[in-house]
PDB file with SEQRES, HELIX, SHEET and CRYST1 records, atoms N, CA, C and O in Angstrom:
SEQRES   1 A   74  UNK UNK UNK UNK UNK UNK UNK UNK UNK UNK UNK UNK UNK          
SEQRES   2 A   74  UNK UNK UNK UNK UNK UNK UNK UNK UNK UNK UNK UNK UNK          
SEQRES   3 A   74  UNK UNK UNK UNK UNK UNK UNK UNK UNK UNK UNK UNK UNK          
SEQRES   4 A   74  UNK UNK UNK UNK UNK UNK UNK UNK UNK UNK UNK UNK UNK          
SEQRES   5 A   74  UNK UNK UNK UNK UNK UNK UNK UNK UNK UNK UNK UNK UNK          
SEQRES   6 A   74  UNK UNK UNK UNK UNK UNK UNK UNK UNK                          
HELIX    1 AA1 UNK A    3  UNK A   26  1                                  24    
HELIX    2 AA2 UNK A   32  UNK A   51  1                                  20    
HELIX    3 AA3 UNK A   58  UNK A   60  5                                   3    
HELIX    4 AA4 UNK A   61  UNK A   73  1                                  13    
CRYST1    1.000    1.000    1.000  90.00  90.00  90.00 P 1           1          
ATOM      1  N   UNK A   1      60.006 -33.133 128.351  1.00  0.00           N  
ATOM      2  CA  UNK A   1      59.651 -34.057 129.409  1.00  0.00           C  
ATOM      3  C   UNK A   1      60.044 -35.458 128.950  1.00  0.00           C  
ATOM      4  O   UNK A   1      59.710 -35.876 127.841  1.00  0.00           O  
ATOM      5  N   UNK A   2      60.740 -36.161 129.796  1.00  0.00           N  
ATOM      6  CA  UNK A   2      61.167 -37.499 129.395  1.00  0.00           C  
ATOM      7  C   UNK A   2      60.051 -38.516 129.632  1.00  0.00           C  
ATOM      8  O   UNK A   2      59.060 -38.220 130.299  1.00  0.00           O  
ATOM      9  N   UNK A   3      60.220 -39.698 129.086  1.00  0.00           N  
ATOM     10  CA  UNK A   3      59.153 -40.688 129.108  1.00  0.00           C  
ATOM     11  C   UNK A   3      58.864 -41.228 130.498  1.00  0.00           C  
ATOM     12  O   UNK A   3      57.719 -41.559 130.805  1.00  0.00           O  
ATOM     13  N   UNK A   4      59.890 -41.324 131.346  1.00  0.00           N  
ATOM     14  CA  UNK A   4      59.667 -41.809 132.697  1.00  0.00           C  
ATOM     15  C   UNK A   4      58.733 -40.859 133.467  1.00  0.00           C  
ATOM     16  O   UNK A   4      57.818 -41.299 134.162  1.00  0.00           O  
ATOM     17  N   UNK A   5      58.979 -39.577 133.330  1.00  0.00           N  
ATOM     18  CA  UNK A   5      58.139 -38.575 134.011  1.00  0.00           C  
ATOM     19  C   UNK A   5      56.718 -38.603 133.454  1.00  0.00           C  
ATOM     20  O   UNK A   5      55.754 -38.485 134.211  1.00  0.00           O  
ATOM     21  N   UNK A   6      56.582 -38.757 132.141  1.00  0.00           N  
ATOM     22  CA  UNK A   6      55.246 -38.821 131.546  1.00  0.00           C  
ATOM     23  C   UNK A   6      54.486 -40.044 132.066  1.00  0.00           C  
ATOM     24  O   UNK A   6      53.289 -39.963 132.344  1.00  0.00           O  
ATOM     25  N   UNK A   7      55.177 -41.167 132.196  1.00  0.00           N  
ATOM     26  CA  UNK A   7      54.536 -42.381 132.692  1.00  0.00           C  
ATOM     27  C   UNK A   7      54.060 -42.189 134.137  1.00  0.00           C  
ATOM     28  O   UNK A   7      52.927 -42.547 134.459  1.00  0.00           O  
ATOM     29  N   UNK A   8      54.882 -41.647 134.986  1.00  0.00           N  
ATOM     30  CA  UNK A   8      54.548 -41.469 136.382  1.00  0.00           C  
ATOM     31  C   UNK A   8      53.416 -40.444 136.535  1.00  0.00           C  
ATOM     32  O   UNK A   8      52.485 -40.658 137.312  1.00  0.00           O  
ATOM     33  N   UNK A   9      53.499 -39.339 135.798  1.00  0.00           N  
ATOM     34  CA  UNK A   9      52.426 -38.333 135.879  1.00  0.00           C  
ATOM     35  C   UNK A   9      51.106 -38.890 135.361  1.00  0.00           C  
ATOM     36  O   UNK A   9      50.052 -38.624 135.940  1.00  0.00           O  
ATOM     37  N   UNK A  10      51.152 -39.659 134.277  1.00  0.00           N  
ATOM     38  CA  UNK A  10      49.935 -40.264 133.751  1.00  0.00           C  
ATOM     39  C   UNK A  10      49.303 -41.228 134.737  1.00  0.00           C  
ATOM     40  O   UNK A  10      48.086 -41.223 134.921  1.00  0.00           O  
ATOM     41  N   UNK A  11      50.119 -42.051 135.370  1.00  0.00           N  
ATOM     42  CA  UNK A  11      49.589 -42.967 136.394  1.00  0.00           C  
ATOM     43  C   UNK A  11      49.005 -42.207 137.581  1.00  0.00           C  
ATOM     44  O   UNK A  11      47.949 -42.571 138.098  1.00  0.00           O  
ATOM     45  N   UNK A  12      49.690 -41.161 138.006  1.00  0.00           N  
ATOM     46  CA  UNK A  12      49.211 -40.371 139.154  1.00  0.00           C  
ATOM     47  C   UNK A  12      47.880 -39.699 138.836  1.00  0.00           C  
ATOM     48  O   UNK A  12      46.980 -39.691 139.677  1.00  0.00           O  
ATOM     49  N   UNK A  13      47.740 -39.141 137.651  1.00  0.00           N  
ATOM     50  CA  UNK A  13      46.508 -38.462 137.294  1.00  0.00           C  
ATOM     51  C   UNK A  13      45.350 -39.452 137.214  1.00  0.00           C  
ATOM     52  O   UNK A  13      44.240 -39.149 137.652  1.00  0.00           O  
ATOM     53  N   UNK A  14      45.605 -40.625 136.660  1.00  0.00           N  
ATOM     54  CA  UNK A  14      44.557 -41.637 136.577  1.00  0.00           C  
ATOM     55  C   UNK A  14      44.152 -42.151 137.963  1.00  0.00           C  
ATOM     56  O   UNK A  14      42.968 -42.364 138.226  1.00  0.00           O  
ATOM     57  N   UNK A  15      45.125 -42.347 138.838  1.00  0.00           N  
ATOM     58  CA  UNK A  15      44.813 -42.799 140.200  1.00  0.00           C  
ATOM     59  C   UNK A  15      44.015 -41.714 140.929  1.00  0.00           C  
ATOM     60  O   UNK A  15      43.093 -42.040 141.677  1.00  0.00           O  
ATOM     61  N   UNK A  16      44.342 -40.443 140.733  1.00  0.00           N  
ATOM     62  CA  UNK A  16      43.592 -39.375 141.384  1.00  0.00           C  
ATOM     63  C   UNK A  16      42.201 -39.187 140.782  1.00  0.00           C  
ATOM     64  O   UNK A  16      41.334 -38.593 141.423  1.00  0.00           O  
ATOM     65  N   UNK A  17      41.975 -39.668 139.597  1.00  0.00           N  
ATOM     66  CA  UNK A  17      40.659 -39.552 138.969  1.00  0.00           C  
ATOM     67  C   UNK A  17      39.661 -40.555 139.521  1.00  0.00           C  
ATOM     68  O   UNK A  17      38.452 -40.336 139.437  1.00  0.00           O  
ATOM     69  N   UNK A  18      40.143 -41.638 140.077  1.00  0.00           N  
ATOM     70  CA  UNK A  18      39.239 -42.682 140.586  1.00  0.00           C  
ATOM     71  C   UNK A  18      38.327 -42.172 141.692  1.00  0.00           C  
ATOM     72  O   UNK A  18      37.123 -42.417 141.619  1.00  0.00           O  
ATOM     73  N   UNK A  19      38.833 -41.466 142.728  1.00  0.00           N  
ATOM     74  CA  UNK A  19      37.897 -40.939 143.747  1.00  0.00           C  
ATOM     75  C   UNK A  19      36.936 -39.902 143.157  1.00  0.00           C  
ATOM     76  O   UNK A  19      35.781 -39.824 143.574  1.00  0.00           O  
ATOM     77  N   UNK A  20      37.395 -39.125 142.212  1.00  0.00           N  
ATOM     78  CA  UNK A  20      36.500 -38.140 141.596  1.00  0.00           C  
ATOM     79  C   UNK A  20      35.380 -38.826 140.813  1.00  0.00           C  
ATOM     80  O   UNK A  20      34.233 -38.378 140.838  1.00  0.00           O  
ATOM     81  N   UNK A  21      35.720 -39.913 140.120  1.00  0.00           N  
ATOM     82  CA  UNK A  21      34.684 -40.692 139.427  1.00  0.00           C  
ATOM     83  C   UNK A  21      33.662 -41.269 140.404  1.00  0.00           C  
ATOM     84  O   UNK A  21      32.454 -41.181 140.184  1.00  0.00           O  
ATOM     85  N   UNK A  22      34.163 -41.854 141.473  1.00  0.00           N  
ATOM     86  CA  UNK A  22      33.264 -42.460 142.468  1.00  0.00           C  
ATOM     87  C   UNK A  22      32.382 -41.408 143.134  1.00  0.00           C  
ATOM     88  O   UNK A  22      31.200 -41.653 143.374  1.00  0.00           O  
ATOM     89  N   UNK A  23      32.949 -40.235 143.434  1.00  0.00           N  
ATOM     90  CA  UNK A  23      32.162 -39.170 144.048  1.00  0.00           C  
ATOM     91  C   UNK A  23      31.082 -38.655 143.107  1.00  0.00           C  
ATOM     92  O   UNK A  23      29.952 -38.409 143.528  1.00  0.00           O  
ATOM     93  N   UNK A  24      31.425 -38.495 141.851  1.00  0.00           N  
ATOM     94  CA  UNK A  24      30.434 -38.010 140.877  1.00  0.00           C  
ATOM     95  C   UNK A  24      29.304 -39.024 140.694  1.00  0.00           C  
ATOM     96  O   UNK A  24      28.136 -38.637 140.651  1.00  0.00           O  
ATOM     97  N   UNK A  25      29.623 -40.281 140.590  1.00  0.00           N  
ATOM     98  CA  UNK A  25      28.579 -41.300 140.417  1.00  0.00           C  
ATOM     99  C   UNK A  25      27.707 -41.430 141.665  1.00  0.00           C  
ATOM    100  O   UNK A  25      26.496 -41.624 141.555  1.00  0.00           O  
ATOM    101  N   UNK A  26      28.308 -41.326 142.842  1.00  0.00           N  
ATOM    102  CA  UNK A  26      27.525 -41.459 144.071  1.00  0.00           C  
ATOM    103  C   UNK A  26      26.599 -40.287 144.287  1.00  0.00           C  
ATOM    104  O   UNK A  26      25.563 -40.428 144.936  1.00  0.00           O  
ATOM    105  N   UNK A  27      26.958 -39.114 143.746  1.00  0.00           N  
ATOM    106  CA  UNK A  27      26.123 -37.935 143.896  1.00  0.00           C  
ATOM    107  C   UNK A  27      25.221 -37.720 142.679  1.00  0.00           C  
ATOM    108  O   UNK A  27      24.569 -36.682 142.571  1.00  0.00           O  
ATOM    109  N   UNK A  28      25.179 -38.673 141.783  1.00  0.00           N  
ATOM    110  CA  UNK A  28      24.335 -38.641 140.579  1.00  0.00           C  
ATOM    111  C   UNK A  28      24.551 -37.388 139.723  1.00  0.00           C  
ATOM    112  O   UNK A  28      23.599 -36.759 139.260  1.00  0.00           O  
ATOM    113  N   UNK A  29      25.805 -37.050 139.531  1.00  0.00           N  
ATOM    114  CA  UNK A  29      26.138 -35.942 138.645  1.00  0.00           C  
ATOM    115  C   UNK A  29      27.135 -36.426 137.603  1.00  0.00           C  
ATOM    116  O   UNK A  29      27.828 -37.421 137.818  1.00  0.00           O  
ATOM    117  N   UNK A  30      27.209 -35.731 136.481  1.00  0.00           N  
ATOM    118  CA  UNK A  30      28.123 -36.196 135.430  1.00  0.00           C  
ATOM    119  C   UNK A  30      29.587 -36.010 135.829  1.00  0.00           C  
ATOM    120  O   UNK A  30      29.961 -34.963 136.358  1.00  0.00           O  
ATOM    121  N   UNK A  31      30.406 -37.016 135.579  1.00  0.00           N  
ATOM    122  CA  UNK A  31      31.828 -36.958 135.994  1.00  0.00           C  
ATOM    123  C   UNK A  31      32.704 -36.222 134.947  1.00  0.00           C  
ATOM    124  O   UNK A  31      33.608 -36.823 134.366  1.00  0.00           O  
ATOM    125  N   UNK A  32      32.436 -34.948 134.717  1.00  0.00           N  
ATOM    126  CA  UNK A  32      33.148 -34.210 133.682  1.00  0.00           C  
ATOM    127  C   UNK A  32      34.640 -34.057 133.997  1.00  0.00           C  
ATOM    128  O   UNK A  32      35.487 -34.388 133.167  1.00  0.00           O  
ATOM    129  N   UNK A  33      34.959 -33.564 135.179  1.00  0.00           N  
ATOM    130  CA  UNK A  33      36.354 -33.371 135.544  1.00  0.00           C  
ATOM    131  C   UNK A  33      37.108 -34.678 135.656  1.00  0.00           C  
ATOM    132  O   UNK A  33      38.265 -34.763 135.246  1.00  0.00           O  
ATOM    133  N   UNK A  34      36.474 -35.693 136.203  1.00  0.00           N  
ATOM    134  CA  UNK A  34      37.103 -36.997 136.312  1.00  0.00           C  
ATOM    135  C   UNK A  34      37.381 -37.580 134.938  1.00  0.00           C  
ATOM    136  O   UNK A  34      38.429 -38.187 134.715  1.00  0.00           O  
ATOM    137  N   UNK A  35      36.449 -37.399 134.022  1.00  0.00           N  
ATOM    138  CA  UNK A  35      36.657 -37.894 132.663  1.00  0.00           C  
ATOM    139  C   UNK A  35      37.812 -37.159 131.987  1.00  0.00           C  
ATOM    140  O   UNK A  35      38.597 -37.763 131.257  1.00  0.00           O  
ATOM    141  N   UNK A  36      37.909 -35.861 132.232  1.00  0.00           N  
ATOM    142  CA  UNK A  36      39.027 -35.081 131.674  1.00  0.00           C  
ATOM    143  C   UNK A  36      40.354 -35.567 132.284  1.00  0.00           C  
ATOM    144  O   UNK A  36      41.360 -35.655 131.580  1.00  0.00           O  
ATOM    145  N   UNK A  37      40.358 -35.875 133.565  1.00  0.00           N  
ATOM    146  CA  UNK A  37      41.572 -36.383 134.214  1.00  0.00           C  
ATOM    147  C   UNK A  37      41.981 -37.725 133.630  1.00  0.00           C  
ATOM    148  O   UNK A  37      43.167 -37.956 133.391  1.00  0.00           O  
ATOM    149  N   UNK A  38      41.029 -38.606 133.399  1.00  0.00           N  
ATOM    150  CA  UNK A  38      41.317 -39.907 132.796  1.00  0.00           C  
ATOM    151  C   UNK A  38      41.852 -39.713 131.398  1.00  0.00           C  
ATOM    152  O   UNK A  38      42.777 -40.413 130.986  1.00  0.00           O  
ATOM    153  N   UNK A  39      41.288 -38.778 130.661  1.00  0.00           N  
ATOM    154  CA  UNK A  39      41.754 -38.497 129.294  1.00  0.00           C  
ATOM    155  C   UNK A  39      43.197 -37.993 129.293  1.00  0.00           C  
ATOM    156  O   UNK A  39      44.025 -38.468 128.515  1.00  0.00           O  
ATOM    157  N   UNK A  40      43.493 -37.034 130.164  1.00  0.00           N  
ATOM    158  CA  UNK A  40      44.858 -36.493 130.227  1.00  0.00           C  
ATOM    159  C   UNK A  40      45.852 -37.553 130.681  1.00  0.00           C  
ATOM    160  O   UNK A  40      46.945 -37.662 130.124  1.00  0.00           O  
ATOM    161  N   UNK A  41      45.478 -38.327 131.682  1.00  0.00           N  
ATOM    162  CA  UNK A  41      46.353 -39.401 132.154  1.00  0.00           C  
ATOM    163  C   UNK A  41      46.583 -40.461 131.078  1.00  0.00           C  
ATOM    164  O   UNK A  41      47.695 -40.965 130.918  1.00  0.00           O  
ATOM    165  N   UNK A  42      45.540 -40.786 130.357  1.00  0.00           N  
ATOM    166  CA  UNK A  42      45.678 -41.756 129.257  1.00  0.00           C  
ATOM    167  C   UNK A  42      46.572 -41.257 128.147  1.00  0.00           C  
ATOM    168  O   UNK A  42      47.362 -42.013 127.582  1.00  0.00           O  
ATOM    169  N   UNK A  43      46.444 -39.973 127.835  1.00  0.00           N  
ATOM    170  CA  UNK A  43      47.308 -39.398 126.812  1.00  0.00           C  
ATOM    171  C   UNK A  43      48.770 -39.419 127.254  1.00  0.00           C  
ATOM    172  O   UNK A  43      49.661 -39.741 126.467  1.00  0.00           O  
ATOM    173  N   UNK A  44      49.008 -39.072 128.520  1.00  0.00           N  
ATOM    174  CA  UNK A  44      50.392 -39.116 129.025  1.00  0.00           C  
ATOM    175  C   UNK A  44      50.937 -40.531 129.007  1.00  0.00           C  
ATOM    176  O   UNK A  44      52.095 -40.741 128.646  1.00  0.00           O  
ATOM    177  N   UNK A  45      50.126 -41.501 129.387  1.00  0.00           N  
ATOM    178  CA  UNK A  45      50.572 -42.908 129.334  1.00  0.00           C  
ATOM    179  C   UNK A  45      50.864 -43.334 127.907  1.00  0.00           C  
ATOM    180  O   UNK A  45      51.885 -43.969 127.644  1.00  0.00           O  
ATOM    181  N   UNK A  46      49.984 -42.994 126.990  1.00  0.00           N  
ATOM    182  CA  UNK A  46      50.177 -43.386 125.598  1.00  0.00           C  
ATOM    183  C   UNK A  46      51.435 -42.738 125.021  1.00  0.00           C  
ATOM    184  O   UNK A  46      52.187 -43.382 124.291  1.00  0.00           O  
ATOM    185  N   UNK A  47      51.659 -41.481 125.344  1.00  0.00           N  
ATOM    186  CA  UNK A  47      52.881 -40.827 124.876  1.00  0.00           C  
ATOM    187  C   UNK A  47      54.130 -41.492 125.441  1.00  0.00           C  
ATOM    188  O   UNK A  47      55.103 -41.711 124.720  1.00  0.00           O  
ATOM    189  N   UNK A  48      54.099 -41.809 126.724  1.00  0.00           N  
ATOM    190  CA  UNK A  48      55.259 -42.446 127.343  1.00  0.00           C  
ATOM    191  C   UNK A  48      55.526 -43.814 126.725  1.00  0.00           C  
ATOM    192  O   UNK A  48      56.678 -44.176 126.486  1.00  0.00           O  
ATOM    193  N   UNK A  49      54.473 -44.565 126.471  1.00  0.00           N  
ATOM    194  CA  UNK A  49      54.650 -45.905 125.917  1.00  0.00           C  
ATOM    195  C   UNK A  49      55.092 -45.890 124.461  1.00  0.00           C  
ATOM    196  O   UNK A  49      55.814 -46.786 124.024  1.00  0.00           O  
ATOM    197  N   UNK A  50      54.673 -44.898 123.720  1.00  0.00           N  
ATOM    198  CA  UNK A  50      55.052 -44.846 122.296  1.00  0.00           C  
ATOM    199  C   UNK A  50      56.375 -44.146 122.065  1.00  0.00           C  
ATOM    200  O   UNK A  50      57.034 -44.415 121.061  1.00  0.00           O  
ATOM    201  N   UNK A  51      56.790 -43.254 122.959  1.00  0.00           N  
ATOM    202  CA  UNK A  51      58.026 -42.498 122.744  1.00  0.00           C  
ATOM    203  C   UNK A  51      59.274 -43.232 123.186  1.00  0.00           C  
ATOM    204  O   UNK A  51      60.366 -42.951 122.691  1.00  0.00           O  
ATOM    205  N   UNK A  52      59.131 -44.170 124.109  1.00  0.00           N  
ATOM    206  CA  UNK A  52      60.314 -44.929 124.556  1.00  0.00           C  
ATOM    207  C   UNK A  52      60.549 -46.072 123.567  1.00  0.00           C  
ATOM    208  O   UNK A  52      59.659 -46.894 123.349  1.00  0.00           O  
ATOM    209  N   UNK A  53      61.716 -46.128 122.982  1.00  0.00           N  
ATOM    210  CA  UNK A  53      61.979 -47.143 121.937  1.00  0.00           C  
ATOM    211  C   UNK A  53      61.810 -48.580 122.412  1.00  0.00           C  
ATOM    212  O   UNK A  53      61.264 -49.409 121.683  1.00  0.00           O  
ATOM    213  N   UNK A  54      62.267 -48.888 123.621  1.00  0.00           N  
ATOM    214  CA  UNK A  54      62.174 -50.265 124.097  1.00  0.00           C  
ATOM    215  C   UNK A  54      60.868 -50.567 124.817  1.00  0.00           C  
ATOM    216  O   UNK A  54      60.584 -51.732 125.096  1.00  0.00           O  
ATOM    217  N   UNK A  55      60.058 -49.544 125.128  1.00  0.00           N  
ATOM    218  CA  UNK A  55      58.789 -49.731 125.815  1.00  0.00           C  
ATOM    219  C   UNK A  55      59.003 -49.997 127.306  1.00  0.00           C  
ATOM    220  O   UNK A  55      60.126 -49.947 127.807  1.00  0.00           O  
ATOM    221  N   UNK A  56      57.919 -50.276 127.988  1.00  0.00           N  
ATOM    222  CA  UNK A  56      57.962 -50.551 129.410  1.00  0.00           C  
ATOM    223  C   UNK A  56      57.358 -51.944 129.671  1.00  0.00           C  
ATOM    224  O   UNK A  56      56.387 -52.344 129.030  1.00  0.00           O  
ATOM    225  N   UNK A  57      57.945 -52.649 130.604  1.00  0.00           N  
ATOM    226  CA  UNK A  57      57.373 -53.895 131.094  1.00  0.00           C  
ATOM    227  C   UNK A  57      56.691 -53.609 132.419  1.00  0.00           C  
ATOM    228  O   UNK A  57      57.050 -52.655 133.109  1.00  0.00           O  
ATOM    229  N   UNK A  58      55.698 -54.437 132.784  1.00  0.00           N  
ATOM    230  CA  UNK A  58      55.009 -54.222 134.053  1.00  0.00           C  
ATOM    231  C   UNK A  58      55.960 -54.300 135.229  1.00  0.00           C  
ATOM    232  O   UNK A  58      55.801 -53.564 136.202  1.00  0.00           O  
ATOM    233  N   UNK A  59      56.937 -55.172 135.156  1.00  0.00           N  
ATOM    234  CA  UNK A  59      57.896 -55.316 136.254  1.00  0.00           C  
ATOM    235  C   UNK A  59      58.816 -54.110 136.382  1.00  0.00           C  
ATOM    236  O   UNK A  59      59.444 -53.911 137.422  1.00  0.00           O  
ATOM    237  N   UNK A  60      58.896 -53.311 135.332  1.00  0.00           N  
ATOM    238  CA  UNK A  60      59.801 -52.152 135.325  1.00  0.00           C  
ATOM    239  C   UNK A  60      59.140 -50.899 135.908  1.00  0.00           C  
ATOM    240  O   UNK A  60      59.838 -49.950 136.266  1.00  0.00           O  
ATOM    241  N   UNK A  61      57.827 -50.880 136.006  1.00  0.00           N  
ATOM    242  CA  UNK A  61      57.101 -49.680 136.430  1.00  0.00           C  
ATOM    243  C   UNK A  61      57.474 -49.240 137.853  1.00  0.00           C  
ATOM    244  O   UNK A  61      57.696 -48.046 138.049  1.00  0.00           O  
ATOM    245  N   UNK A  62      57.556 -50.112 138.846  1.00  0.00           N  
ATOM    246  CA  UNK A  62      57.958 -49.645 140.182  1.00  0.00           C  
ATOM    247  C   UNK A  62      59.352 -49.003 140.193  1.00  0.00           C  
ATOM    248  O   UNK A  62      59.579 -48.016 140.893  1.00  0.00           O  
ATOM    249  N   UNK A  63      60.268 -49.561 139.425  1.00  0.00           N  
ATOM    250  CA  UNK A  63      61.605 -48.968 139.352  1.00  0.00           C  
ATOM    251  C   UNK A  63      61.560 -47.585 138.707  1.00  0.00           C  
ATOM    252  O   UNK A  63      62.278 -46.680 139.131  1.00  0.00           O  
ATOM    253  N   UNK A  64      60.733 -47.421 137.700  1.00  0.00           N  
ATOM    254  CA  UNK A  64      60.597 -46.124 137.031  1.00  0.00           C  
ATOM    255  C   UNK A  64      60.021 -45.099 138.018  1.00  0.00           C  
ATOM    256  O   UNK A  64      60.482 -43.959 138.070  1.00  0.00           O  
ATOM    257  N   UNK A  65      59.024 -45.505 138.794  1.00  0.00           N  
ATOM    258  CA  UNK A  65      58.433 -44.584 139.770  1.00  0.00           C  
ATOM    259  C   UNK A  65      59.458 -44.176 140.801  1.00  0.00           C  
ATOM    260  O   UNK A  65      59.536 -43.005 141.172  1.00  0.00           O  
ATOM    261  N   UNK A  66      60.240 -45.123 141.266  1.00  0.00           N  
ATOM    262  CA  UNK A  66      61.274 -44.789 142.270  1.00  0.00           C  
ATOM    263  C   UNK A  66      62.368 -43.885 141.688  1.00  0.00           C  
ATOM    264  O   UNK A  66      62.870 -42.999 142.380  1.00  0.00           O  
ATOM    265  N   UNK A  67      62.737 -44.104 140.428  1.00  0.00           N  
ATOM    266  CA  UNK A  67      63.737 -43.234 139.788  1.00  0.00           C  
ATOM    267  C   UNK A  67      63.238 -41.814 139.675  1.00  0.00           C  
ATOM    268  O   UNK A  67      63.987 -40.867 139.916  1.00  0.00           O  
ATOM    269  N   UNK A  68      61.965 -41.653 139.306  1.00  0.00           N  
ATOM    270  CA  UNK A  68      61.414 -40.311 139.172  1.00  0.00           C  
ATOM    271  C   UNK A  68      61.324 -39.626 140.531  1.00  0.00           C  
ATOM    272  O   UNK A  68      61.679 -38.454 140.656  1.00  0.00           O  
ATOM    273  N   UNK A  69      60.845 -40.352 141.566  1.00  0.00           N  
ATOM    274  CA  UNK A  69      60.786 -39.775 142.895  1.00  0.00           C  
ATOM    275  C   UNK A  69      62.174 -39.409 143.412  1.00  0.00           C  
ATOM    276  O   UNK A  69      62.352 -38.365 144.039  1.00  0.00           O  
ATOM    277  N   UNK A  70      63.147 -40.264 143.151  1.00  0.00           N  
ATOM    278  CA  UNK A  70      64.533 -39.957 143.587  1.00  0.00           C  
ATOM    279  C   UNK A  70      65.068 -38.737 142.872  1.00  0.00           C  
ATOM    280  O   UNK A  70      65.775 -37.925 143.468  1.00  0.00           O  
ATOM    281  N   UNK A  71      64.739 -38.600 141.600  1.00  0.00           N  
ATOM    282  CA  UNK A  71      65.183 -37.438 140.828  1.00  0.00           C  
ATOM    283  C   UNK A  71      64.531 -36.162 141.338  1.00  0.00           C  
ATOM    284  O   UNK A  71      65.169 -35.110 141.366  1.00  0.00           O  
ATOM    285  N   UNK A  72      63.291 -36.242 141.734  1.00  0.00           N  
ATOM    286  CA  UNK A  72      62.585 -35.072 142.253  1.00  0.00           C  
ATOM    287  C   UNK A  72      63.131 -34.683 143.619  1.00  0.00           C  
ATOM    288  O   UNK A  72      63.274 -33.496 143.915  1.00  0.00           O  
ATOM    289  N   UNK A  73      63.434 -35.665 144.447  1.00  0.00           N  
ATOM    290  CA  UNK A  73      63.919 -35.371 145.794  1.00  0.00           C  
ATOM    291  C   UNK A  73      65.367 -34.891 145.811  1.00  0.00           C  
ATOM    292  O   UNK A  73      65.765 -34.204 146.752  1.00  0.00           O  
ATOM    293  N   UNK A  74      66.146 -35.222 144.830  1.00  0.00           N  
ATOM    294  CA  UNK A  74      67.550 -34.777 144.811  1.00  0.00           C  
ATOM    295  C   UNK A  74      67.695 -33.460 144.188  1.00  0.00           C  
ATOM    296  O   UNK A  74      68.807 -32.941 144.092  1.00  0.00           O  
TER     297      UNK A  74                                                      
END                                                                             
C-alpha cells in the first residue's frame, strides 16, 4: 500500500469515527469501537507520514485525496 492511500484511508477512518464517538457519549456508553477506529486511523496516518521521505504539507493533502480518488475511479 502506498503512502497516499494510507493517508487517505487514515483520514477517512478518523472522520468516520467522529459520529461514532458522539453517539457513544450521547448514549452514555463506552466508545470502544470509535476508539478502535481512531487508533487504526492514527496508525495509518503515522505510517503515511513516516514512510514518505519528503513528508506531506497541509496544502498538499487535498491534491493527494484527489489523486487517490482519481486512481480508484480509473
